[in-house]
C-alpha positions in Angstrom: 1.8 8.9 0.0 1.0 12.5 -1.2 2.1 11.6 -4.7 -0.1 8.5 -4.8 -3.2 10.4 -3.6 -2.6 13.0 -6.3 -2.2 10.2 -8.9 -5.5 8.6 -7.7 -7.3 11.9 -7.9 -6.0 12.4 -11.4 -7.2 9.0 -12.4 -10.6 9.7 -10.9 -10.9 13.0 -12.8 -9.7 11.2 -16.0 -12.4 8.5 -15.6 -15.1 11.1 -15.1 -13.9 13.2 -18.1 -13.7 10.0 -20.3 -17.3 9.2 -19.4 -18.5 12.8 -20.2 -16.8 13.0 -23.7 -17.1 9.4 -24.9 -19.9 9.4 -27.4 -20.2 5.6 -27.5 -21.7 3.3 -24.8 -19.1 4.1 -22.1 -20.2 5.8 -18.9 -18.6 6.8 -15.6 -19.8 6.0 -12.1 -18.9 7.1 -8.6 -20.0 5.8 -5.2 -19.5 5.0 -1.6 -19.2 1.6 0.2 -18.7 0.0 3.5 -17.8 -3.6 4.5 -17.3 -6.1 7.3 -14.1 -8.1 7.1 -12.5 -11.1 8.5 -8.8 -10.4 8.8 -5.7 -12.6 9.1 -1.9 -11.9 9.5 -0.5 -15.2 8.1 2.9 -15.9 9.7 4.6 -19.3 9.4 6.5 -18.6 12.6 3.2 -18.3 14.5 1.7 -21.4 13.0 4.8 -23.6 13.7 5.9 -22.1 17.0 6.9 -24.6 19.7 8.4 -22.5 22.5 5.0 -20.9 23.3 1.5 -21.4 22.2 0.1 -18.8 19.8 -3.2 -19.5 18.2 -4.7 -17.1 15.7 -8.3 -16.5 16.5 -11.2 -15.4 14.4 -10.8 -11.7 13.8 -13.2 -9.1 12.4 -12.7 -5.6 11.2 -14.5 -3.1 9.0 -13.8 -0.7 6.1 -15.3 2.2 4.3 -14.4 4.4 1.3 -15.3 5.6 -2.1 -15.1 4.2 -5.6 -14.9 5.5 -9.2 -15.2 3.5 -12.3 -15.7 3.6 -16.1 -17.7 1.1 -18.1 -16.2 0.6 -21.6 -19.3 -1.2 -22.7 -22.3 -2.9 -21.1 -20.2 -5.6 -19.3 -16.6 -4.4 -19.1 -15.4 -1.8 -16.6 -12.3 -0.6 -14.6 -12.8 0.6 -11.0 -10.5 2.4 -8.6 -11.3 2.3 -4.9 -9.9 4.2 -1.9 -10.7 2.1 1.2 -9.9 2.8 4.9 -9.5 -0.4 6.8 -9.5 -1.2 10.5 -7.5 -4.5 10.3 -7.6 -6.8 13.4 -5.7 -10.0 14.3 -6.6 -11.8 17.5 -4.4 -14.4 19.3 -4.6 -16.5 22.4 -2.4 -19.1 24.2 0.0 -19.7 27.0 3.7 -18.8 27.1 6.7 -19.1 29.3 8.2 -15.9 27.8 8.5 -13.5 30.7 6.7 -15.9 33.0 4.1 -18.6 32.8 0.7 -17.1 31.9 -2.3 -17.5 29.6 -3.1 -14.6 27.5 -5.3 -13.0 24.8 -3.8 -10.4 22.5 -4.7 -8.3 19.5 -2.8 -6.5 16.7 -4.7 -3.6 15.1 -3.7 -1.9 11.8 -5.0 1.2 10.1 -4.6 0.5 6.4 -5.5 2.4 3.3 -6.2 0.1 0.3 -6.2 1.3 -3.3 -7.5 -1.5 -5.6 -7.4 -1.1 -9.3 -9.9 -3.7 -10.6 -10.9 -5.0 -13.9 -14.6 -6.0 -13.8 -16.7 -8.1 -16.2 -20.4 -8.8 -16.0 -23.7 -6.9 -16.0 -26.1 -7.8 -13.2 -23.6 -10.2 -11.7 -19.9 -9.4 -12.1 -16.4 -10.8 -11.4 -13.4 -8.6 -10.6 -9.6 -9.0 -10.4 -6.7 -6.6 -10.0 -3.8 -5.3 -8.0 -4.1 -3.7 -4.6 -1.8 -1.0 -3.2 -1.8 -0.8 0.6 -0.5 1.7 3.0 -0.1 0.8 6.7 -0.6 4.0 8.5 -0.6 2.9 12.2 -0.2 -0.3 14.2 -0.9 -1.1 17.8 -0.7 -4.2 20.1 -2.6 -5.2 23.3 -1.9 -8.2 25.4 -4.0 -9.2 28.4 -3.1 -12.0 30.8 -6.0 -12.0 33.3 -4.5 -14.5 35.7 -1.4 -12.4 36.2 -3.2 -9.1 36.0 -0.9 -8.2 33.1 -2.1 -5.6 30.5 0.3 -4.4 27.9 -0.6 -1.7 25.3 1.8 -0.3 22.9 2.2 1.2 19.4 4.2 -0.9 16.9 6.5 0.8 14.5 8.2 -2.0 12.6 5.4 -2.9 10.2 6.3 -2.1 6.6 4.5 1.0 5.5 3.7 -0.3 1.9 2.3 -3.6 0.6 1.2 -4.7 -2.8 -1.3 -7.6 -3.3 -4.1 -8.9 -5.4 -7.8 -9.0 -5.1 -10.4 -11.4 -6.5 -14.1 -10.9 -6.1 -17.7 -11.3 -7.2 -20.8 -9.1 -6.8 -24.1 -7.9 -8.0 -25.6 -4.6 -9.2 -29.1 -4.0 -8.1 -30.7 -0.9 -9.8 -32.9 1.2 -7.6 -33.4 4.1 -9.9 -32.4 5.3 -13.4 -28.9 6.4 -12.3 -28.5 4.7 -8.9 -27.3 1.1 -8.2 -26.8 -0.8 -5.0 -23.5 -2.8 -5.3 -23.3 -5.9 -3.2 -19.9 -7.6 -3.2 -17.6 -10.3 -1.8 -13.8 -9.8 -2.2 -10.6 -11.6 -1.1 -7.4 -9.6 -0.8 -3.9 -11.0 -0.2 -0.7 -9.1 0.3 2.3 -10.4 -1.5 5.0 -8.6 0.6 6.4 -9.5 3.9 5.1 -6.7 6.1 7.2 -7.9 9.2 5.4 -6.8 12.4 5.0 -8.9 15.5 3.8 -12.2 16.7 1.0 -13.0 19.2 3.1 -12.0 22.2 4.6 -8.8 20.7 7.9 -10.2 19.5 9.5 -9.0 16.3 11.8 -11.0 14.1 14.8 -9.1 15.6 13.7 -10.1 19.1 13.7 -13.8 18.1 17.1 -13.5 16.5 18.5 -11.9 19.6 17.1 -14.8 21.7 18.6 -17.3 19.3 22.0 -15.6 19.6 21.9 -15.5 23.4 20.6 -19.0 24.0 21.6 -21.1 21.0 18.0 -22.3 20.7 15.8 -22.0 17.6 12.9 -19.6 18.1 11.7 -19.7 14.5 13.1 -16.4 13.3 13.8 -17.7 9.8 10.1 -18.5 9.4 9.0 -15.0 10.5 7.2 -13.5 7.5 3.8 -11.8 7.7 1.3 -11.5 4.9 -2.0 -9.7 5.2 -5.2 -11.4 4.1 -8.8 -10.4 4.3 -12.3 -11.5 3.1 -14.9 -8.8 3.0 -18.7 -8.5 2.4 -19.6 -5.1 1.2 -22.5 -2.9 0.2 -22.5 0.4 -1.5 -24.2 2.9 -3.7 -23.1 3.9 -7.2 -24.3 6.9 -9.1 -24.1 6.6 -12.9 -23.2 9.4 -15.3 -24.9 8.2 -18.4 -24.4 9.7 -21.9 
């Protein structure tokens, strides 16, 4: 993680330096942004589960961070972001695991995303590129009101690193000679299996243990988690023009 942060810092400095010494059209910009997100942990095991009911609910999080980019010409740019995410996935259902009860549960992740994006466009732009994600902390809360059951715990079996892709669109709205409001919409999907837990706090290893003990199929072979989010963001960019 320390090496990556130093690498990103080096890239930021390189982009700023490139903008200062490039005598052509190119210019550098830096900025800040915040976003509201709808978050999903896609898991085939959860969507196909039969032994207990687990329904993924609408889940909303937020993010904030800073950006740095370099415009090679009027319409082509590269941008690097460092974004801090509060990632949330809600569940609800009923289960016979540990007793009969209805429940609501929530998995929360603290994730640092570092997208490296290729942008094309002037007033309106499109963007695409890889995203490097670091899961810093995970927690789980399950509440079954009828049974007065309230479980809260930290989760340590999520993978710490994920790599994915981002696709987005946005608009630049000038509000001054060197200041731009950036309004954007972006989808990010993680390609790696980040493991983790299902809606009642079970890991893949828990399911495998149940299968070995009972001989029943609890869907462990389908247990694979991928992070997905859609965000609507707004930010300010400060341009360093030649």
